[in-house]
DRENVOSE-714641 format. One record per residue: residue number from 1; residue in one letter; x, y, z of N, C-alpha, C in turn. Coordinates in Angstrom, 3 decimals, decimal comma. Atoms other than C-alpha are relative to their C-alpha. Layout:
N
<pos=NUM; code=a; neast=X; nnorth=Y; nup=Z; caeast=X; canorth=Y; caup=Z; ceast=X; cnorth=Y; cup=Z>;
...
This chain:
79
<pos=1; code=m; neast=0,811; nnorth=-0,973; nup=-0,045; caeast=-0,019; canorth=-0,212; caup=0,162; ceast=0,932; cnorth=1,213; cup=-0,317>;
<pos=2; code=a; neast=-0,558; nnorth=-1,502; nup=-0,237; caeast=1,083; canorth=3,596; caup=-0,725; ceast=-0,267; cnorth=1,220; cup=0,766>;
<pos=3; code=n; neast=0,155; nnorth=-1,422; nup=-1,148; caeast=1,659; canorth=6,749; caup=1,589; ceast=-0,157; cnorth=1,232; cup=-1,098>;
<pos=4; code=y; neast=0,181; nnorth=-1,407; nup=0,766; caeast=0,680; canorth=10,093; caup=0,032; ceast=-0,444; cnorth=0,961; cup=0,793>;
<pos=5; code=a; neast=0,383; nnorth=-1,458; nup=-0,908; caeast=0,970; canorth=13,629; caup=1,963; ceast=-0,974; cnorth=0,668; cup=-0,613>;
<pos=6; code=l; neast=1,934; nnorth=-0,989; nup=0,828; caeast=-2,730; canorth=15,446; caup=0,900; ceast=0,444; cnorth=0,954; cup=1,058>;
<pos=7; code=r; neast=0,267; nnorth=-1,033; nup=-0,126; caeast=-2,565; canorth=18,729; caup=1,538; ceast=-1,432; cnorth=0,390; cup=0,162>;
<pos=8; code=v; neast=1,550; nnorth=-0,237; nup=-0,167; caeast=-6,246; canorth=19,888; caup=2,434; ceast=-0,460; cnorth=1,507; cup=0,459>;
<pos=9; code=p; neast=0,491; nnorth=-1,105; nup=-0,718; caeast=-7,815; canorth=23,310; caup=3,255; ceast=-0,727; cnorth=-0,317; cup=1,083>;
<pos=10; code=e; neast=0,162; nnorth=0,782; nup=-1,012; caeast=-8,507; canorth=23,354; caup=6,542; ceast=-1,775; cnorth=0,014; cup=0,016>;
<pos=11; code=s; neast=1,391; nnorth=-0,003; nup=-0,339; caeast=-12,450; canorth=24,194; caup=5,992; ceast=-0,464; cnorth=-1,395; cup=-0,864>;
<pos=12; code=l; neast=0,363; nnorth=1,371; nup=0,362; caeast=-12,567; canorth=21,126; caup=3,713; ceast=0,236; cnorth=-1,031; cup=1,028>;
<pos=13; code=f; neast=-0,511; nnorth=1,142; nup=-1,003; caeast=-10,668; canorth=18,797; caup=6,235; ceast=-1,131; cnorth=0,239; cup=1,008>;
<pos=14; code=a; neast=0,734; nnorth=0,163; nup=-0,839; caeast=-13,082; canorth=19,984; caup=8,831; ceast=-1,314; cnorth=-0,807; cup=-0,282>;
<pos=15; code=y; neast=0,702; nnorth=0,251; nup=0,208; caeast=-15,757; canorth=19,257; caup=6,844; ceast=-0,137; cnorth=-1,707; cup=-0,197>;
<pos=16; code=a; neast=-0,268; nnorth=1,151; nup=0,493; caeast=-14,513; canorth=15,990; caup=5,721; ceast=-0,177; cnorth=-0,987; cup=1,334>;
<pos=17; code=r; neast=0,211; nnorth=0,538; nup=-1,482; caeast=-13,882; canorth=15,056; caup=9,413; ceast=-1,187; cnorth=-0,362; cup=0,666>;
<pos=18; code=k; neast=1,360; nnorth=0,066; nup=-0,364; caeast=-17,472; canorth=15,730; caup=10,318; ceast=-0,721; cnorth=-1,237; cup=-0,854>;
<pos=19; code=v; neast=0,786; nnorth=0,965; nup=0,794; caeast=-18,859; canorth=13,613; caup=7,590; ceast=0,829; cnorth=-1,616; cup=0,455>;
<pos=20; code=a; neast=-0,654; nnorth=1,278; nup=-0,095; caeast=-16,362; canorth=10,729; caup=8,322; ceast=-0,548; cnorth=-0,504; cup=1,566>;
<pos=21; code=e; neast=0,179; nnorth=0,242; nup=-0,894; caeast=-17,351; canorth=10,912; caup=11,906; ceast=-1,592; cnorth=-0,439; cup=-0,154>;
<pos=22; code=e; neast=1,289; nnorth=0,210; nup=-0,083; caeast=-20,961; canorth=10,676; caup=11,015; ceast=-0,431; cnorth=-1,438; cup=-0,558>;
<pos=23; code=e; neast=0,192; nnorth=1,007; nup=0,762; caeast=-20,394; canorth=7,858; caup=8,976; ceast=0,770; cnorth=-0,949; cup=0,722>;
<pos=24; code=n; neast=-0,602; nnorth=0,914; nup=-1,066; caeast=-18,281; canorth=5,983; caup=12,017; ceast=0,914; cnorth=-0,456; cup=-0,672>;
<pos=25; code=v; neast=-1,380; nnorth=0,667; nup=0,766; caeast=-15,153; canorth=5,642; caup=9,308; ceast=1,192; cnorth=0,862; cup=0,345>;
<pos=26; code=s; neast=-0,880; nnorth=-0,723; nup=-0,218; caeast=-12,009; canorth=6,846; caup=9,830; ceast=0,131; cnorth=1,165; cup=-1,109>;
<pos=27; code=m; neast=0,044; nnorth=-0,935; nup=1,234; caeast=-10,814; canorth=9,797; caup=7,757; ceast=0,841; cnorth=-0,709; cup=-1,199>;
<pos=28; code=n; neast=-1,121; nnorth=0,685; nup=1,200; caeast=-7,955; canorth=7,233; caup=5,855; ceast=-1,564; cnorth=-0,366; cup=-0,572>;
<pos=29; code=q; neast=0,937; nnorth=0,529; nup=0,300; caeast=-11,223; canorth=5,444; caup=5,316; ceast=-0,700; cnorth=0,707; cup=-0,849>;
<pos=30; code=f; neast=0,700; nnorth=-0,871; nup=0,908; caeast=-13,156; canorth=8,369; caup=4,085; ceast=0,590; cnorth=0,546; cup=-1,299>;
<pos=31; code=f; neast=-0,646; nnorth=-0,691; nup=1,246; caeast=-10,426; canorth=9,892; caup=1,552; ceast=0,243; cnorth=-1,175; cup=-0,797>;
<pos=32; code=v; neast=-0,137; nnorth=0,955; nup=0,799; caeast=-9,920; canorth=6,619; caup=0,336; ceast=-1,277; cnorth=-0,533; cup=-0,797>;
<pos=33; code=t; neast=1,615; nnorth=0,120; nup=0,313; caeast=-13,707; canorth=5,990; caup=-0,436; ceast=-0,254; cnorth=1,211; cup=-1,196>;
<pos=34; code=a; neast=0,055; nnorth=-1,540; nup=0,468; caeast=-13,739; canorth=9,699; caup=-1,612; ceast=0,757; cnorth=-0,392; cup=-1,467>;
<pos=35; code=i; neast=-0,700; nnorth=0,065; nup=1,343; caeast=-10,983; canorth=8,714; caup=-4,372; ceast=-0,474; cnorth=-1,036; cup=-0,732>;
<pos=36; code=a; neast=0,619; nnorth=1,177; nup=0,902; caeast=-12,407; canorth=5,414; caup=-5,262; ceast=-1,129; cnorth=0,522; cup=-0,910>;
<pos=37; code=e; neast=1,118; nnorth=-0,872; nup=0,721; caeast=-15,750; canorth=7,362; caup=-6,308; ceast=0,279; cnorth=0,376; cup=-0,965>;
<pos=38; code=k; neast=-0,489; nnorth=-0,783; nup=1,149; caeast=-13,918; canorth=9,663; caup=-8,183; ceast=0,357; cnorth=-0,703; cup=-1,100>;
<pos=39; code=v; neast=-0,750; nnorth=1,195; nup=1,251; caeast=-11,749; canorth=6,899; caup=-10,219; ceast=-1,013; cnorth=-0,512; cup=-0,814>;
<pos=40; code=s; neast=0,946; nnorth=0,757; nup=0,497; caeast=-14,939; canorth=5,081; caup=-10,627; ceast=-1,059; cnorth=0,969; cup=-1,226>;
<pos=41; code=a; neast=0,707; nnorth=-0,886; nup=0,626; caeast=-16,851; canorth=8,193; caup=-12,091; ceast=0,554; cnorth=0,364; cup=-1,389>;
<pos=42; code=l; neast=-0,972; nnorth=-0,311; nup=1,354; caeast=-13,950; canorth=9,067; caup=-14,585; ceast=0,210; cnorth=-1,002; cup=-0,826>;
<pos=43; code=k; neast=-0,200; nnorth=1,378; nup=0,821; caeast=-13,700; canorth=5,490; caup=-15,717; ceast=-1,133; cnorth=0,004; cup=-0,756>;
<pos=44; code=t; neast=1,412; nnorth=0,007; nup=0,714; caeast=-17,371; canorth=5,480; caup=-16,367; ceast=-0,469; cnorth=0,891; cup=-1,047>;
<pos=45; code=e; neast=0,356; nnorth=-0,792; nup=1,313; caeast=-17,581; canorth=8,179; caup=-18,371; ceast=0,808; cnorth=-0,241; cup=-1,155>;
<pos=46; code=a; neast=-0,709; nnorth=0,142; nup=1,378; caeast=-14,736; canorth=7,333; caup=-20,511; ceast=-0,763; cnorth=-1,254; cup=-0,502>;
<pos=47; code=y; neast=0,621; nnorth=1,024; nup=0,605; caeast=-16,421; canorth=4,108; caup=-20,962; ceast=-1,184; cnorth=0,551; cup=-0,934>;
<pos=48; code=f; neast=1,193; nnorth=-0,750; nup=0,735; caeast=-19,807; canorth=5,777; caup=-22,038; ceast=0,923; cnorth=0,618; cup=-0,881>;
<pos=49; code=r; neast=-0,652; nnorth=-0,526; nup=0,702; caeast=-17,652; canorth=7,981; caup=-23,954; ceast=0,239; cnorth=-0,568; cup=-1,296>;
<pos=50; code=e; neast=-0,404; nnorth=0,713; nup=0,732; caeast=-16,071; canorth=5,643; caup=-25,871; ceast=-1,040; cnorth=-1,101; cup=-0,814>;
<pos=51; code=r; neast=1,282; nnorth=0,798; nup=0,462; caeast=-19,409; canorth=3,544; caup=-26,425; ceast=-0,857; cnorth=0,865; cup=-1,495>;
<pos=52; code=r; neast=0,755; nnorth=-1,278; nup=0,969; caeast=-21,082; canorth=6,638; caup=-27,832; ceast=0,775; cnorth=-0,075; cup=-1,228>;
<pos=53; code=e; neast=-0,933; nnorth=-0,381; nup=1,315; caeast=-18,181; canorth=7,078; caup=-30,479; ceast=-0,145; cnorth=-1,619; cup=-0,791>;
<pos=54; code=r; neast=0,522; nnorth=0,810; nup=0,570; caeast=-18,891; canorth=3,543; caup=-31,366; ceast=-1,078; cnorth=-0,082; cup=-0,515>;
<pos=55; code=g; neast=1,823; nnorth=-0,173; nup=0,703; caeast=-22,542; canorth=3,929; caup=-31,958; ceast=-0,291; cnorth=0,385; cup=-1,105>;
<pos=56; code=d; neast=0,864; nnorth=-0,509; nup=1,332; caeast=-24,322; canorth=4,542; caup=-34,839; ceast=-1,423; cnorth=0,385; cup=-0,203>;
<pos=57; code=p; neast=1,267; nnorth=-0,351; nup=-0,190; caeast=-27,429; canorth=6,469; caup=-34,817; ceast=-1,081; cnorth=-0,567; cup=-1,111>;
<pos=58; code=a; neast=0,538; nnorth=1,087; nup=0,947; caeast=-28,792; canorth=4,636; caup=-38,146; ceast=-0,435; cnorth=-1,254; cup=0,572>;
<pos=59; code=d; neast=-0,128; nnorth=1,041; nup=-0,942; caeast=-28,047; canorth=1,502; caup=-36,197; ceast=-1,177; cnorth=0,049; cup=0,911>;
<pos=60; code=f; neast=0,854; nnorth=-0,405; nup=-1,521; caeast=-30,367; canorth=2,791; caup=-33,063; ceast=-1,403; cnorth=0,305; cup=-0,871>;
<pos=61; code=e; neast=1,492; nnorth=0,192; nup=0,731; caeast=-33,289; canorth=3,909; caup=-35,563; ceast=-0,470; cnorth=-1,061; cup=-0,751>;
<pos=62; code=a; neast=0,692; nnorth=1,441; nup=0,547; caeast=-33,460; canorth=0,731; caup=-37,321; ceast=-0,354; cnorth=-1,046; cup=1,468>;
<pos=63; code=w; neast=0,462; nnorth=0,925; nup=-1,003; caeast=-33,521; canorth=-0,994; caup=-33,826; ceast=-1,255; cnorth=0,366; cup=0,441>;
<pos=64; code=l; neast=1,394; nnorth=-0,715; nup=-0,488; caeast=-36,319; canorth=1,368; caup=-32,781; ceast=-1,353; cnorth=-0,059; cup=-1,012>;
<pos=65; code=a; neast=0,774; nnorth=0,410; nup=0,671; caeast=-38,173; canorth=0,656; caup=-35,934; ceast=-0,352; cnorth=-1,290; cup=0,015>;
<pos=66; code=a; neast=0,008; nnorth=0,989; nup=-0,156; caeast=-38,126; canorth=-2,933; caup=-35,570; ceast=-0,416; cnorth=-0,518; cup=1,462>;
<pos=67; code=s; neast=0,702; nnorth=0,153; nup=-1,536; caeast=-39,441; canorth=-2,628; caup=-31,638; ceast=-1,444; cnorth=-0,242; cup=-0,565>;
<pos=68; code=p; neast=1,706; nnorth=-0,099; nup=0,238; caeast=-43,232; canorth=-3,585; caup=-31,559; ceast=-0,552; cnorth=1,185; cup=0,637>;
<pos=69; code=d; neast=0,283; nnorth=-1,075; nup=-0,371; caeast=-45,264; canorth=-0,765; caup=-31,460; ceast=-1,595; cnorth=-0,308; cup=0,884>;
<pos=70; code=r; neast=0,928; nnorth=0,882; nup=-1,026; caeast=-47,461; canorth=-1,814; caup=-27,965; ceast=-0,093; cnorth=1,368; cup=0,933>;
<pos=71; code=e; neast=-0,063; nnorth=-0,869; nup=-1,461; caeast=-48,584; canorth=-0,077; caup=-24,919; ceast=1,017; cnorth=-0,548; cup=1,034>;
<pos=72; code=p; neast=-0,912; nnorth=0,455; nup=-0,812; caeast=-46,176; canorth=-0,566; caup=-22,328; ceast=-0,571; cnorth=-1,001; cup=1,152>;
<pos=73; code=e; neast=0,569; nnorth=0,967; nup=-1,396; caeast=-46,221; canorth=-3,589; caup=-19,307; ceast=-0,529; cnorth=0,871; cup=0,826>;
<pos=74; code=a; neast=0,358; nnorth=-0,529; nup=-1,325; caeast=-47,990; canorth=-2,245; caup=-16,089; ceast=1,141; cnorth=-0,002; cup=0,674>;
<pos=75; code=g; neast=-0,957; nnorth=-0,491; nup=-0,790; caeast=-45,851; canorth=-0,328; caup=-14,020; ceast=1,468; cnorth=0,844; cup=-1,018>;
<pos=76; code=d; neast=-1,364; nnorth=-0,728; nup=0,682; caeast=-43,558; canorth=0,720; caup=-17,132; ceast=-0,628; cnorth=1,143; cup=-0,481>;
<pos=77; code=e; neast=0,997; nnorth=-0,796; nup=0,456; caeast=-45,961; canorth=3,400; caup=-17,956; ceast=0,717; cnorth=1,428; cup=0,448>;
<pos=78; code=l; neast=-0,571; nnorth=-1,434; nup=-0,745; caeast=-44,681; canorth=7,217; caup=-17,979; ceast=-0,930; cnorth=0,414; cup=0,917>;
<pos=79; code=p; neast=1,103; nnorth=-0,748; nup=-0,642; caeast=-46,159; canorth=9,506; caup=-15,287; ceast=-0,691; cnorth=0,930; cup=-1,051>;
């Protein structure tokens, strides 16, 4: 496991400490989880960007056109 000295503004650190206490986790666990969440969000964004670039709107339109034209099943209706 690696160590990294992190400089955090006092106001942000105080808020992070408060949230960590409310969540009953250590500051280390809070920061590691926050970093993991951000990395996951960035990787997800990159994945969908790559999928969008591979997509073909004409193929999507053809798929929609081939879908049956019927009422949605119970519970799937729009509000």
